[in-house]
C-alpha positions as CSV (number, residue, x, y, z in Angstrom):
1,X,-12.7,18.1,-15.1
2,X,-9.9,15.9,-13.4
3,X,-7.9,13.8,-15.0
4,X,-9.0,9.5,-15.2
5,X,-6.6,6.6,-13.9
6,X,-6.9,4.0,-16.7
7,X,-5.7,0.2,-15.5
8,X,-6.0,-3.0,-16.4
9,X,-8.8,-3.7,-15.2
10,X,-11.0,-0.9,-16.5
11,X,-11.3,3.0,-16.2
12,X,-11.7,4.6,-12.7
13,X,-12.6,7.9,-11.9
14,X,-10.3,10.4,-10.3
15,X,-11.2,10.0,-6.6
16,X,-11.6,13.7,-6.3
17,X,-15.0,13.6,-8.3
18,X,-16.7,11.9,-5.3
19,X,-15.5,15.6,-2.8
20,X,-19.1,17.3,-4.1
21,X,-18.4,20.1,-1.4
22,X,-16.2,22.1,0.6
23,X,-15.1,20.8,3.4
24,X,-14.6,24.5,4.9
25,X,-17.3,26.0,4.3
26,X,-19.7,23.7,2.3
27,X,-20.2,25.2,-0.5
28,X,-21.1,23.3,-4.0
29,X,-18.8,25.6,-6.0
30,X,-16.0,22.9,-5.3
31,X,-14.7,22.9,-8.7
32,X,-11.3,21.3,-10.0
33,X,-7.9,23.6,-9.6
34,X,-5.7,20.4,-10.7
35,X,-4.7,17.1,-11.7
36,X,-4.1,17.0,-7.9
37,X,-6.6,19.6,-6.4
38,X,-9.6,21.5,-6.0
39,X,-10.5,24.7,-4.9
40,X,-13.3,26.7,-3.2
41,X,-14.4,29.4,-5.1
42,X,-16.5,30.3,-1.8
43,X,-13.9,30.3,0.8
44,X,-10.6,30.1,-1.8
45,X,-9.6,26.4,0.4
46,X,-7.7,24.2,-1.2
47,X,-7.4,20.5,-0.8
48,X,-5.3,18.5,-2.0
49,X,-5.7,14.5,-2.9
50,X,-2.1,13.4,-2.3
51,X,-0.5,9.6,-2.1
52,X,-0.5,8.0,1.1
53,X,2.3,6.7,2.3
54,X,1.9,2.3,2.9
55,X,5.6,0.4,3.9
56,X,6.3,-3.3,2.4
57,X,8.3,-5.7,3.9
58,X,10.9,-7.8,2.3
59,X,12.0,-10.6,4.6
60,X,14.8,-13.7,3.3
61,X,15.1,-15.9,5.4
62,X,18.7,-18.0,6.0
63,X,17.8,-20.1,3.2
64,X,17.0,-17.1,0.8
65,X,13.3,-17.5,0.7
66,X,10.9,-14.4,0.6
67,X,7.9,-14.4,3.9
68,X,5.3,-13.4,2.0
69,X,1.3,-13.2,3.3
70,X,-1.8,-14.3,1.8
71,X,-4.4,-11.5,2.0
72,X,-8.0,-11.7,4.5
73,X,-9.3,-8.5,3.6
74,X,-10.3,-6.9,0.3
75,X,-8.7,-5.8,-1.6
76,X,-7.4,-8.7,-3.6
77,X,-9.0,-10.9,-0.8
78,X,-7.0,-15.0,-1.0
79,X,-3.8,-13.3,-3.6
80,X,-0.7,-13.3,-1.6
81,X,1.2,-10.0,-0.2
82,X,4.6,-9.1,1.6
83,X,4.2,-7.5,4.8
84,X,2.9,-4.1,5.1
85,X,-0.1,-0.9,5.8
86,X,-0.4,2.1,5.7
87,X,1.0,4.3,7.7
88,X,-0.2,6.5,10.2
89,X,-0.5,10.7,11.1
90,X,3.0,11.1,13.0
91,X,4.4,7.8,12.6
92,X,7.7,7.6,10.6
93,X,8.1,5.1,7.3
94,X,10.4,2.9,9.8
95,X,8.2,2.9,12.7
96,X,5.3,1.9,10.2
97,X,7.1,-0.7,9.2
98,X,8.4,-2.2,12.1
99,X,4.7,-2.0,13.9
100,X,3.3,-3.0,10.6
101,X,5.8,-6.6,10.5
102,X,4.4,-6.8,13.7
103,X,0.9,-7.0,13.6
104,X,1.0,-9.3,11.5
105,X,3.6,-11.3,11.5
106,X,4.5,-11.2,16.1
107,X,7.8,-10.8,14.3
108,X,10.1,-7.4,15.6
109,X,12.3,-6.0,13.0
110,X,15.9,-6.1,13.8
111,X,16.6,-3.2,11.2
112,X,15.2,-2.1,7.9
113,X,16.7,-0.8,5.0
114,X,15.4,1.4,2.5
115,X,15.2,-0.3,-1.1
116,X,12.2,2.1,-3.8
117,X,9.2,3.5,-4.4
118,X,6.4,2.4,-6.2
119,X,3.1,3.7,-7.4
120,X,-0.4,2.0,-6.0
121,X,-4.3,2.4,-6.6
122,X,-5.5,0.7,-3.0
123,X,-9.5,-0.2,-3.5
124,X,-11.1,0.7,-0.2
125,X,-15.0,1.8,0.6
126,X,-15.7,2.9,-2.8
127,X,-12.9,5.2,-3.7
128,X,-9.4,4.5,-4.9
129,X,-6.6,5.7,-2.7
130,X,-3.5,6.1,-4.7
131,X,-0.9,5.2,-3.0
132,X,2.6,5.3,-2.1
133,X,4.2,2.4,-1.7
134,X,8.2,2.1,-0.1
135,X,9.7,-1.2,0.0
136,X,12.4,-1.7,2.4
137,X,14.4,-5.2,2.8
138,X,14.5,-5.6,6.2
139,X,15.8,-8.2,8.6
140,X,14.3,-9.8,11.7
141,X,14.9,-11.3,15.2
142,X,13.8,-15.1,14.0
143,X,13.1,-16.7,10.9
144,X,12.1,-19.5,13.4
145,X,8.3,-18.4,14.9
146,X,5.7,-16.0,13.2
147,X,1.9,-16.2,13.4
148,X,-0.3,-14.9,10.5
149,X,-2.5,-12.3,12.9
150,X,-3.9,-9.5,12.0
151,X,-5.6,-8.8,7.8
152,X,-3.2,-11.4,6.5
153,X,-4.5,-15.4,6.8
154,X,-1.8,-17.3,6.1
155,X,1.6,-16.6,6.3
156,X,4.1,-19.1,4.9
157,X,8.1,-19.2,2.8
158,X,8.7,-19.4,-0.2
159,X,11.3,-19.5,-2.7
160,X,12.6,-17.6,-5.1
161,X,12.5,-19.9,-8.2
162,X,8.7,-20.7,-7.2
163,X,7.8,-17.6,-7.0
164,X,4.3,-17.0,-9.7
165,X,3.7,-13.4,-10.2
166,X,0.3,-13.4,-10.7
167,X,0.0,-15.4,-7.2
168,X,0.0,-11.5,-5.5
169,X,-3.3,-9.6,-6.2
170,X,-2.2,-6.0,-5.7
171,X,-0.2,-5.0,-8.4
172,X,2.4,-2.4,-6.6
173,X,3.5,-5.9,-5.6
174,X,3.3,-7.4,-8.1
175,X,6.1,-4.9,-10.3
176,X,7.9,-4.5,-6.6
177,X,8.3,-8.3,-7.0
178,X,9.8,-7.9,-10.7
179,X,11.9,-5.4,-9.7
180,X,13.2,-7.2,-6.7
181,X,13.9,-11.2,-8.3
182,X,13.5,-10.7,-11.4
């Protein structure tokens, strides 16, 4: 049996439990190989369920305020977040960061510096997607003009002293904010 992942919201089953048949040969002999993979006893194919990379932009203005986004979609719709999103196949983390910030805010990145990573579980389409969120300190071309776009309902600046960690809906973002400012 695959290990389960326990979160404060309840017990979540391991995502590989949803995968019953081998994606190569269709066999139902698709069994647990280890905590991160399943192996087909018929054809030998091994499928690893590795974390999906995601990028997070920590953008501050000249007053030291943090740019935050209000989530327009689930999971955690209506809660606060930082600009960012998933990397796509063939992209570097830096390119993904530039693309996601532009898509969500309309702002072009001037420079980015890697800060740290934080694991997360992102519920999507009935599966808990394990992610590895890569936090970057981002300098942008302009802190004056921005527009909420894509999956962002609202963007605004918040003073670091006014941050309520509980307003952030995703665990990795809450942990990242704590690490950065508290």
